[in-house]
N, C-alpha and C positions, 0 to 999 in steps of 0.2 A: 474472456474477461467477465468478471461478475458484474451484474447490475445491482444497484442498491436494493435491499430488501424493502418491501412495503411495510407499512406500520404494523399490521397484524402478523405478517411473516417475521418481522423483527421481534415482536413480543413472544412469539412461539420459540424462535431460535434462541433468544436470551435465556429462556428457561432451560432449554436443552443444553446450552453451553454451561450455564451455572450448575445444573444438577450433575453434569458430566457422567451420565449413566443412561442406559436404555430407558425410554419413557413411553407411556401409552397416551393415546388421545385423551382418555378420561383424566389422567393426572394433570395434563396441561390444561384441560378444560376447567377442572376444579380450581386450579391456581389462578387462571384468568378470570374466573367468575368472582374472585375477591375484588377485582377492579372494575368489571364491566359485566353487563348482561350479554351473554353469548351462547349460541346453540352448539350442541355436540357436533352436529353435521358441519357447521362452519369450521370448527377446529379440525375436524377430520379432513375436510376439503383442503384447508391450508397445509396440513401436514402431508397429505398426498401430493399436493403441488410442490412442496419443498423436496419431496422424494423424487418426483419426476424431473425437477431442475437440478438434482444432484447435491443438494445441501445436506440431506440426511439419507441414511440407509435404514432399511427396516427388515425385521425378521418376525415371522409368525410365532406367536406364543399362545397356544389355545385358540380362541376365536378372535384374538386381537393381534395387532402389530405392536412391536416395540421399536421405537425410532432412536437412532443414535446419530450425532453430528458427524459429518464427514471431515470437517476441518474445525479450527478454533476461531473464536472471535478475533484475536489478534491477526490471524492469517487473513480473515475476511477484511478487516480494516486496512491492512497493508495492501491487499489487492485493489481495494477501492482507491486508495491514495495513489498507487502506482498507475492505475488506469487514468485517473484525472490528470496526473502529472505528465503522462506520456502523450496526452492530447494537446499539451501546451506548445505553442510555436516558439516560446522562449522559456525553457525549463528553469534557467537560473533565476529569471525574474519571478516566475511562479513560486520558486522556493523562498525567495526574499519576501514576497508578499505573504506566503504561508507562515514563515517564521515571525513576521510582524504581527500576525493574528494570535500568536501563541500566548498563553498565560505563563506566568513565572514557573508554575508547576509543570506545564508542558515543556518549557525550555529545559528545565532540569531533567525531565524524562528523556528528552532528545540527547542531552549531554551524556546521560547514563548509557543510552543505546549506542552512541558513538564510541564510548570507551569499550563497550562489549565487542563491537564489530571491527574496530580498528586493527587489532592483531590479526584477525582473519583476512582483512583486506590487504594488509602488508604481505601476508603469505601468498595470496592469490595474484598479486600484482606481477606483471611480466617484468623481466629483467630490464632495468633502465626506467622503471616507474610506469604508471598507467598512461595509456595513450590519450592524447587530446582528441576531442571529437573530430576535428579535421583529419587527423591521422587514421582514426577508426574508419572513416568514410573514404579514405584513399585520396584525399585532396590536400593541398597545401593550406596551412593555417595562416591567418592574417599576419602573424609574426614573421612568417617566411616570405611574405610578399612585400616588396618595397615599393611604396607609391612613387618613389623617385626613379625607379627602374634599376636599382642596384641589386646585388645578390644577397640572399640570406638575412633576415630579420634586422637590418640596420635602419629600418624605416622611421625610427624615432619613437619617443615615448607615447605619443597619442595612439598609434596603432597598437601598441602593447596594452594600453589600458583597456581598449575595447575588447580584448580577448581575455580579460580577467573575469573571474567569477566573484560572487559575494565573498567577503572576507579577504580580498586582495590576493588570493592564490591563483596561480595559472590554472587553466582548464585541467580537470582531472586530478589535480593535486589534492591530497587529503581525503579522497573518496574511498 
């Protein structure tokens, strides 16, 4: 799992991602110096650290290295979001809170992304639809457990509501 880049690492990676080509320490240095006073050796150390951490690959060209990003900024952002979400003890509540923080533009981007992945998700879903979390873990879902002691999901509306995710759909639906 990736850790969040430090401020200077992010400034360097932003340039590498934006330029989308092999870059030298000198090129990054000259661009950074437009915003701040910084030494060549500092930029060289940061880029070497990024190489050792697996963020960039490098190839020798003459007496210098040329650095290239290993992945994209969207892939980095997605990995950070996934890591944070996976640490939640209540993923549905975390998503609800996250959606509540979104700007209208971000919600529109989310809707666009869902439209893109929905056909792929439908193709990848097992026959009968996606499994609910309880089924993936090999246990009975709350719907299947009847607090009155009866069989199969007739426990009433209250038990069913607790097993619903944001948007009113049952677990796993629409993912």
